[in-house]
ZATOR-132656 format. One record per atom (N, C-alpha, C, O): residue number from 1; residue in one letter; atom name; x, z, y. Coordinates in Angstrom, 2 decimals, padded with zeros to 5 digits. Example, Ala and Ser with C-alpha at 12.3 -4.5 7.8 and 13.67 -1.06 7.14 Angstrom:
<pts>
[1; A; N; [013.19; 007.80; -005.69]];
[1; A; CA; [012.30; 007.80; -004.50]];
[1; A; C; [013.20; 007.80; -003.30]];
[1; A; O; [014.24; 008.46; -003.32]];
[2; S; N; [012.85; 007.08; -002.25]];
[2; S; CA; [013.67; 007.14; -001.06]];
[2; S; C; [012.90; 007.87; 000.03]];
[2; S; O; [013.41; 008.04; 001.14]];
</pts>
This chain:
<pts>
[1; R; N; [-007.55; -015.99; 014.21]];
[1; R; CA; [-006.33; -015.09; 014.72]];
[1; R; C; [-005.63; -014.42; 013.37]];
[1; R; O; [-004.44; -014.10; 013.34]];
[2; V; N; [-006.48; -014.26; 012.35]];
[2; V; CA; [-005.80; -013.57; 011.25]];
[2; V; C; [-004.55; -014.46; 010.72]];
[2; V; O; [-003.59; -013.94; 010.15]];
[3; A; N; [-004.67; -015.81; 010.95]];
[3; A; CA; [-003.60; -016.53; 010.45]];
[3; A; C; [-002.27; -016.51; 011.30]];
[3; A; O; [-001.18; -016.87; 010.85]];
[4; A; N; [-002.47; -016.07; 012.52]];
[4; A; CA; [-001.27; -015.99; 013.41]];
[4; A; C; [-000.71; -014.47; 013.29]];
[4; A; O; [000.30; -014.11; 013.89]];
[5; R; N; [-001.58; -013.52; 012.37]];
[5; R; CA; [-000.86; -012.27; 012.45]];
[5; R; C; [000.25; -012.26; 011.40]];
[5; R; O; [000.19; -012.88; 010.34]];
[6; K; N; [001.37; -011.40; 011.83]];
[6; K; CA; [002.48; -011.27; 011.00]];
[6; K; C; [002.01; -010.17; 010.01]];
[6; K; O; [001.14; -009.33; 010.26]];
[7; P; N; [002.77; -010.32; 008.72]];
[7; P; CA; [002.52; -009.15; 007.74]];
[7; P; C; [002.87; -007.76; 008.23]];
[7; P; O; [003.90; -007.56; 008.88]];
[8; L; N; [002.05; -006.85; 007.93]];
[8; L; CA; [002.26; -005.33; 008.38]];
[8; L; C; [002.29; -004.44; 007.12]];
[8; L; O; [001.42; -004.57; 006.27]];
[9; Y; N; [003.14; -003.65; 007.00]];
[9; Y; CA; [003.51; -002.77; 006.03]];
[9; Y; C; [003.66; -001.36; 006.57]];
[9; Y; O; [004.12; -001.19; 007.70]];
[10; G; N; [003.30; -000.31; 005.77]];
[10; G; CA; [003.36; 001.16; 006.14]];
[10; G; C; [003.26; 001.96; 005.11]];
[10; G; O; [002.96; 001.50; 004.01]];
[11; E; N; [003.50; 003.33; 005.32]];
[11; E; CA; [003.26; 004.45; 004.45]];
[11; E; C; [002.60; 005.54; 005.06]];
[11; E; O; [002.59; 005.68; 006.28]];
[12; C; N; [002.01; 006.37; 004.24]];
[12; C; CA; [001.21; 007.43; 004.57]];
[12; C; C; [001.89; 008.77; 003.89]];
[12; C; O; [002.07; 008.84; 002.67]];
[13; F; N; [002.25; 009.79; 004.77]];
[13; F; CA; [002.86; 010.98; 004.35]];
[13; F; C; [002.02; 012.09; 004.63]];
[13; F; O; [001.23; 011.99; 005.57]];
[14; P; N; [002.06; 013.18; 003.92]];
[14; P; CA; [001.16; 014.40; 004.28]];
[14; P; C; [001.81; 015.02; 005.52]];
[14; P; O; [002.88; 014.60; 005.97]];
[15; H; N; [001.01; 016.21; 006.15]];
[15; H; CA; [001.42; 016.70; 007.30]];
[15; H; C; [002.59; 017.41; 007.04]];
[15; H; O; [003.52; 017.23; 007.83]];
[16; N; N; [002.79; 018.26; 006.02]];
[16; N; CA; [004.12; 019.05; 005.65]];
[16; N; C; [004.96; 018.15; 004.84]];
[16; N; O; [004.48; 017.46; 003.94]];
[17; A; N; [006.18; 018.15; 005.14]];
[17; A; CA; [007.20; 017.42; 004.30]];
[17; A; C; [007.52; 018.28; 002.90]];
[17; A; O; [007.72; 019.49; 002.90]];
[18; V; N; [007.53; 017.58; 001.95]];
[18; V; CA; [007.88; 018.16; 000.66]];
[18; V; C; [009.39; 018.57; 000.54]];
[18; V; O; [009.76; 019.68; 000.15]];
[19; D; N; [010.33; 017.43; 000.97]];
[19; D; CA; [011.64; 017.76; 000.99]];
[19; D; C; [012.38; 016.96; 002.12]];
[19; D; O; [012.50; 015.73; 002.13]];
[20; L; N; [012.82; 017.75; 002.98]];
[20; L; CA; [013.33; 017.24; 004.28]];
[20; L; C; [014.62; 016.26; 003.96]];
[20; L; O; [014.91; 015.31; 004.68]];
[21; N; N; [015.25; 016.58; 002.91]];
[21; N; CA; [016.35; 015.73; 002.53]];
[21; N; C; [015.90; 014.58; 001.82]];
[21; N; O; [016.65; 013.61; 001.92]];
[22; A; N; [014.89; 014.44; 001.15]];
[22; A; CA; [014.36; 013.04; 000.54]];
[22; A; C; [013.04; 013.03; 000.78]];
[22; A; O; [012.18; 013.44; 000.00]];
[23; P; N; [012.81; 012.46; 002.10]];
[23; P; CA; [011.35; 012.30; 002.56]];
[23; P; C; [010.56; 011.38; 001.78]];
[23; P; O; [009.34; 011.48; 001.88]];
[24; A; N; [011.06; 010.47; 001.01]];
[24; A; CA; [010.26; 009.67; 000.09]];
[24; A; C; [009.33; 010.49; -000.98]];
[24; A; O; [008.21; 010.16; -001.39]];
[25; K; N; [010.03; 011.54; -001.30]];
[25; K; CA; [009.36; 012.48; -002.31]];
[25; K; C; [007.87; 012.79; -001.65]];
[25; K; O; [006.96; 013.01; -002.44]];
[26; G; N; [007.65; 012.81; -000.57]];
[26; G; CA; [006.26; 013.39; -000.14]];
[26; G; C; [005.30; 012.10; 000.26]];
[26; G; O; [004.22; 012.29; 000.81]];
[27; I; N; [005.73; 010.92; -000.03]];
[27; I; CA; [004.98; 009.84; 000.30]];
[27; I; C; [003.52; 009.91; -000.44]];
[27; I; O; [003.54; 010.28; -001.62]];
[28; R; N; [002.56; 009.65; 000.01]];
[28; R; CA; [001.21; 009.50; -000.60]];
[28; R; C; [000.72; 008.17; -000.89]];
[28; R; O; [000.29; 007.88; -002.01]];
[29; H; N; [000.77; 007.32; 000.09]];
[29; H; CA; [000.39; 005.84; -000.22]];
[29; H; C; [001.39; 004.91; 000.35]];
[29; H; O; [002.21; 005.47; 001.09]];
[30; R; N; [001.53; 003.63; 000.20]];
[30; R; CA; [002.20; 002.57; 000.84]];
[30; R; C; [001.29; 001.37; 000.80]];
[30; R; O; [000.49; 001.23; -000.12]];
[31; G; N; [001.38; 000.63; 001.64]];
[31; G; CA; [000.47; -000.53; 001.78]];
[31; G; C; [000.99; -001.77; 002.63]];
[31; G; O; [002.04; -001.76; 003.27]];
[32; G; N; [000.21; -002.71; 002.56]];
[32; G; CA; [000.44; -003.88; 003.46]];
[32; G; C; [-000.69; -004.75; 003.71]];
[32; G; O; [-001.68; -004.76; 002.98]];
[33; I; N; [-000.56; -005.50; 004.78]];
[33; I; CA; [-001.69; -006.64; 005.15]];
[33; I; C; [-000.77; -007.82; 005.26]];
[33; I; O; [000.24; -007.89; 005.97]];
[34; D; N; [-001.27; -008.78; 004.45]];
[34; D; CA; [-000.60; -010.10; 004.66]];
[34; D; C; [-001.80; -011.07; 004.64]];
[34; D; O; [-002.64; -011.09; 003.74]];
[35; G; N; [-001.79; -011.86; 005.70]];
[35; G; CA; [-003.05; -012.73; 005.90]];
[35; G; C; [-004.31; -011.95; 005.99]];
[35; G; O; [-004.45; -011.06; 006.83]];
[36; H; N; [-005.28; -012.29; 005.08]];
[36; H; CA; [-006.36; -011.50; 005.02]];
[36; H; C; [-006.67; -010.52; 003.98]];
[36; H; O; [-007.80; -010.06; 003.82]];
[37; W; N; [-005.55; -010.19; 003.23]];
[37; W; CA; [-005.42; -009.32; 002.00]];
[37; W; C; [-004.67; -008.13; 002.46]];
[37; W; O; [-003.63; -008.12; 003.12]];
[38; K; N; [-005.41; -007.01; 001.97]];
[38; K; CA; [-004.68; -005.84; 002.30]];
[38; K; C; [-004.67; -004.99; 000.87]];
[38; K; O; [-005.68; -004.88; 000.18]];
[39; L; N; [-003.44; -004.42; 000.55]];
[39; L; CA; [-003.01; -003.70; -000.57]];
[39; L; C; [-002.70; -002.28; -000.26]];
[39; L; O; [-002.04; -001.97; 000.73]];
[40; I; N; [-003.19; -001.41; -001.10]];
[40; I; CA; [-003.01; 000.07; -000.82]];
[40; I; C; [-002.55; 000.43; -002.18]];
[40; I; O; [-003.33; 000.28; -003.12]];
[41; V; N; [-001.24; 000.94; -002.38]];
[41; V; CA; [-000.56; 001.52; -003.53]];
[41; V; C; [-000.33; 003.03; -003.41]];
[41; V; O; [000.53; 003.45; -002.64]];
[42; P; N; [-001.08; 003.86; -004.16]];
[42; P; CA; [-000.91; 005.16; -004.12]];
[42; P; C; [000.32; 005.70; -004.78]];
[42; P; O; [000.75; 005.10; -005.76]];
[43; H; N; [000.94; 006.82; -004.33]];
[43; H; CA; [002.22; 007.34; -004.90]];
[43; H; C; [002.07; 008.65; -004.84]];
[43; H; O; [002.16; 009.23; -003.76]];
[44; V; N; [001.82; 009.36; -006.04]];
[44; V; CA; [001.65; 010.77; -006.09]];
[44; V; C; [002.82; 011.45; -006.80]];
[44; V; O; [003.25; 011.10; -007.90]];
[45; P; N; [003.31; 012.49; -006.03]];
[45; P; CA; [004.46; 013.14; -006.75]];
[45; P; C; [004.03; 013.61; -008.23]];
[45; P; O; [002.89; 013.60; -008.69]];
[46; A; N; [005.26; 014.04; -008.89]];
[46; A; CA; [005.10; 014.22; -010.46]];
[46; A; C; [004.31; 015.47; -010.62]];
[46; A; O; [003.67; 015.63; -011.66]];
[47; D; N; [004.28; 016.49; -009.59]];
[47; D; CA; [003.62; 017.87; -009.72]];
[47; D; C; [002.15; 017.64; -009.48]];
[47; D; O; [001.40; 018.63; -009.48]];
[48; A; N; [001.61; 016.34; -009.25]];
[48; A; CA; [000.12; 016.36; -008.83]];
[48; A; C; [-000.54; 015.85; -010.07]];
[48; A; O; [000.10; 015.68; -011.11]];
[49; D; N; [-001.68; 015.63; -010.00]];
[49; D; CA; [-002.73; 015.30; -011.06]];
[49; D; C; [-002.45; 013.94; -011.65]];
[49; D; O; [-002.77; 013.68; -012.81]];
[50; G; N; [-001.97; 013.22; -011.01]];
[50; G; CA; [-001.56; 011.77; -011.40]];
[50; G; C; [-001.82; 010.65; -010.48]];
[50; G; O; [-002.66; 010.80; -009.60]];
[51; P; N; [-001.24; 009.64; -010.59]];
[51; P; CA; [-001.57; 008.54; -009.37]];
[51; P; C; [-002.95; 007.93; -009.44]];
[51; P; O; [-003.59; 007.82; -010.48]];
[52; G; N; [-003.31; 007.57; -008.33]];
[52; G; CA; [-004.45; 006.97; -007.91]];
[52; G; C; [-004.45; 005.52; -008.41]];
[52; G; O; [-003.41; 005.10; -008.92]];
[53; K; N; [-005.53; 004.73; -008.32]];
[53; K; CA; [-005.21; 003.32; -008.65]];
[53; K; C; [-005.14; 002.50; -007.31]];
[53; K; O; [-005.72; 002.79; -006.27]];
[54; P; N; [-004.24; 001.33; -007.56]];
[54; P; CA; [-004.10; 000.47; -006.50]];
[54; P; C; [-005.47; -000.33; -006.08]];
[54; P; O; [-006.37; -000.64; -006.85]];
[55; E; N; [-005.42; -000.59; -004.67]];
[55; E; CA; [-006.57; -001.11; -004.17]];
[55; E; C; [-006.44; -002.46; -003.46]];
[55; E; O; [-005.49; -002.50; -002.68]];
[56; L; N; [-007.15; -003.54; -003.53]];
[56; L; CA; [-006.90; -004.79; -002.94]];
[56; L; C; [-008.22; -005.25; -002.16]];
[56; L; O; [-009.31; -005.40; -002.71]];
[57; Y; N; [-007.97; -005.44; -000.84]];
[57; Y; CA; [-009.25; -005.91; -000.26]];
[57; Y; C; [-009.10; -007.06; 000.47]];
[57; Y; O; [-007.99; -007.26; 000.95]];
[58; D; N; [-010.10; -007.99; 000.70]];
[58; D; CA; [-010.15; -009.39; 001.26]];
[58; D; C; [-010.85; -008.91; 002.58]];
[58; D; O; [-012.08; -008.81; 002.63]];
[59; L; N; [-009.94; -008.60; 003.79]];
[59; L; CA; [-010.57; -008.36; 004.97]];
[59; L; C; [-011.22; -009.34; 005.73]];
[59; L; O; [-011.78; -009.00; 006.77]];
[60; A; N; [-011.22; -010.60; 005.33]];
[60; A; CA; [-012.06; -011.57; 005.97]];
[60; A; C; [-013.44; -011.41; 005.44]];
[60; A; O; [-014.36; -011.37; 006.25]];
[61; A; N; [-013.70; -011.31; 004.03]];
[61; A; CA; [-015.02; -011.22; 003.52]];
[61; A; C; [-015.50; -009.75; 003.54]];
[61; A; O; [-016.71; -009.56; 003.39]];
[62; D; N; [-014.67; -008.66; 003.70]];
[62; D; CA; [-015.03; -007.42; 003.24]];
[62; D; C; [-014.32; -006.47; 004.34]];
[62; D; O; [-013.54; -005.61; 003.92]];
[63; P; N; [-014.54; -006.58; 005.69]];
[63; P; CA; [-013.85; -005.93; 006.68]];
[63; P; C; [-013.89; -004.39; 006.64]];
[63; P; O; [-013.14; -003.70; 007.33]];
[64; H; N; [-014.83; -003.91; 005.78]];
[64; H; CA; [-015.18; -002.38; 005.83]];
[64; H; C; [-014.47; -001.94; 004.50]];
[64; H; O; [-014.58; -000.77; 004.16]];
[65; E; N; [-013.82; -002.72; 003.82]];
[65; E; CA; [-013.13; -002.41; 002.43]];
[65; E; C; [-014.08; -001.69; 001.42]];
[65; E; O; [-013.79; -000.61; 000.90]];
[66; K; N; [-015.06; -002.27; 001.22]];
[66; K; CA; [-016.07; -001.58; 000.33]];
[66; K; C; [-015.89; -002.17; -001.31]];
[66; K; O; [-016.46; -001.63; -002.26]];
[67; T; N; [-015.12; -003.20; -001.43]];
[67; T; CA; [-014.95; -003.92; -002.67]];
[67; T; C; [-013.49; -004.07; -003.10]];
[67; T; O; [-012.78; -004.94; -002.59]];
[68; N; N; [-013.01; -003.22; -004.06]];
[68; N; CA; [-011.76; -003.47; -004.48]];
[68; N; C; [-011.68; -004.64; -005.35]];
[68; N; O; [-012.42; -004.77; -006.33]];
[69; R; N; [-010.62; -005.69; -004.96]];
[69; R; CA; [-010.74; -006.82; -005.83]];
[69; R; C; [-009.48; -007.07; -006.58]];
[69; R; O; [-009.07; -008.20; -006.82]];
[70; I; N; [-008.85; -005.92; -006.97]];
[70; I; CA; [-007.63; -006.01; -007.69]];
[70; I; C; [-007.73; -006.63; -008.95]];
[70; I; O; [-006.80; -007.31; -009.39]];
[71; A; N; [-008.90; -006.43; -009.65]];
[71; A; CA; [-009.22; -006.75; -011.06]];
[71; A; C; [-009.31; -008.33; -010.92]];
[71; A; O; [-008.92; -009.07; -011.82]];
[72; E; N; [-009.78; -008.72; -009.89]];
[72; E; CA; [-010.30; -010.33; -009.64]];
[72; E; C; [-009.06; -011.07; -009.37]];
[72; E; O; [-008.99; -012.26; -009.67]];
[73; K; N; [-008.01; -010.42; -008.78]];
[73; K; CA; [-007.00; -011.20; -008.05]];
[73; K; C; [-005.61; -010.64; -008.26]];
[73; K; O; [-004.78; -010.55; -007.36]];
[74; P; N; [-005.40; -010.28; -009.51]];
[74; P; CA; [-003.97; -009.75; -009.84]];
[74; P; C; [-002.75; -010.39; -009.40]];
[74; P; O; [-001.68; -009.79; -009.28]];
[75; D; N; [-002.94; -011.77; -009.15]];
[75; D; CA; [-001.65; -012.66; -008.64]];
[75; D; C; [-001.51; -012.20; -007.24]];
[75; D; O; [-000.38; -011.92; -006.83]];
[76; V; N; [-002.69; -012.08; -006.37]];
[76; V; CA; [-002.56; -011.81; -004.88]];
[76; V; C; [-001.96; -010.32; -004.87]];
[76; V; O; [-001.13; -010.01; -004.02]];
[77; A; N; [-002.38; -009.47; -005.76]];
[77; A; CA; [-001.81; -008.00; -005.60]];
[77; A; C; [-000.43; -007.99; -006.05]];
[77; A; O; [000.36; -007.26; -005.45]];
[78; A; N; [000.00; -008.74; -007.10]];
[78; A; CA; [001.39; -008.67; -007.41]];
[78; A; C; [002.30; -009.25; -006.41]];
[78; A; O; [003.40; -008.77; -006.16]];
[79; A; N; [001.74; -010.43; -005.79]];
[79; A; CA; [002.70; -010.93; -004.54]];
[79; A; C; [002.75; -009.94; -003.41]];
[79; A; O; [003.80; -009.71; -002.80]];
[80; L; N; [001.56; -009.33; -003.13]];
[80; L; CA; [001.67; -008.34; -001.88]];
[80; L; C; [002.60; -007.09; -002.35]];
[80; L; O; [003.31; -006.51; -001.53]];
[81; R; N; [002.55; -006.75; -003.65]];
[81; R; CA; [003.25; -005.62; -004.13]];
[81; R; C; [004.87; -005.91; -004.03]];
[81; R; O; [005.65; -005.08; -003.56]];
[82; R; N; [005.22; -007.00; -004.44]];
[82; R; CA; [006.56; -007.57; -004.15]];
[82; R; C; [007.00; -007.32; -002.92]];
[82; R; O; [007.94; -006.55; -002.69]];
[83; K; N; [006.34; -007.95; -002.02]];
[83; K; CA; [006.58; -008.02; -000.65]];
[83; K; C; [006.81; -006.62; -000.15]];
[83; K; O; [007.75; -006.32; 000.59]];
[84; L; N; [005.86; -005.72; -000.63]];
[84; L; CA; [005.76; -004.38; -000.07]];
[84; L; C; [007.34; -003.72; -000.71]];
[84; L; O; [008.11; -003.10; 000.02]];
[85; G; N; [007.56; -003.91; -001.85]];
[85; G; CA; [008.79; -003.47; -002.38]];
[85; G; C; [010.09; -004.01; -001.80]];
[85; G; O; [011.14; -003.36; -001.84]];
[86; E; N; [010.00; -005.24; -001.25]];
[86; E; CA; [011.09; -005.76; -000.60]];
[86; E; C; [011.28; -004.94; 000.92]];
[86; E; O; [012.38; -004.77; 001.45]];
[87; W; N; [010.32; -004.61; 001.33]];
[87; W; CA; [010.01; -004.04; 002.74]];
[87; W; C; [010.56; -002.49; 002.70]];
[87; W; O; [011.35; -002.03; 003.53]];
[88; W; N; [010.07; -001.85; 001.72]];
[88; W; CA; [009.95; -000.31; 001.61]];
[88; W; C; [011.11; 000.10; 000.76]];
[88; W; O; [011.12; -000.14; -000.45]];
[89; N; N; [012.20; 000.78; 001.44]];
[89; N; CA; [013.30; 001.24; 000.63]];
[89; N; C; [013.57; 002.68; 001.25]];
[89; N; O; [014.10; 002.70; 002.36]];
[90; P; N; [013.28; 003.77; 000.70]];
[90; P; CA; [013.33; 004.94; 001.25]];
[90; P; C; [014.93; 005.58; 001.50]];
[90; P; O; [015.22; 006.69; 001.93]];
[91; V; N; [015.70; 004.63; 001.13]];
[91; V; CA; [017.16; 004.99; 001.10]];
[91; V; C; [017.65; 004.64; 002.57]];
[91; V; O; [018.49; 005.34; 003.14]];
[92; R; N; [017.09; 003.53; 003.14]];
[92; R; CA; [017.55; 003.04; 004.43]];
[92; R; C; [017.38; 004.10; 005.39]];
[92; R; O; [017.70; 003.93; 006.57]];
</pts>
């Protein structure tokens, strides 16, 4: 059934808006699932301690997301990041 699933993308915002005129300033994470791969890309505002590290999970082999595979699969992460970037545009 995973093969039949369409790619899914999303973003995570904190409860309180940082800037109502520019909602993208408050985003915390963006991510996507394509096939059995899931990518999470942290986005931390400039006034925070610094960005977290991206995470890549093989949902077929690791459904509980315990092993970050980003170092082993940079090509998969790059492809997913590119697709996520094509989908996510805060100006729309």
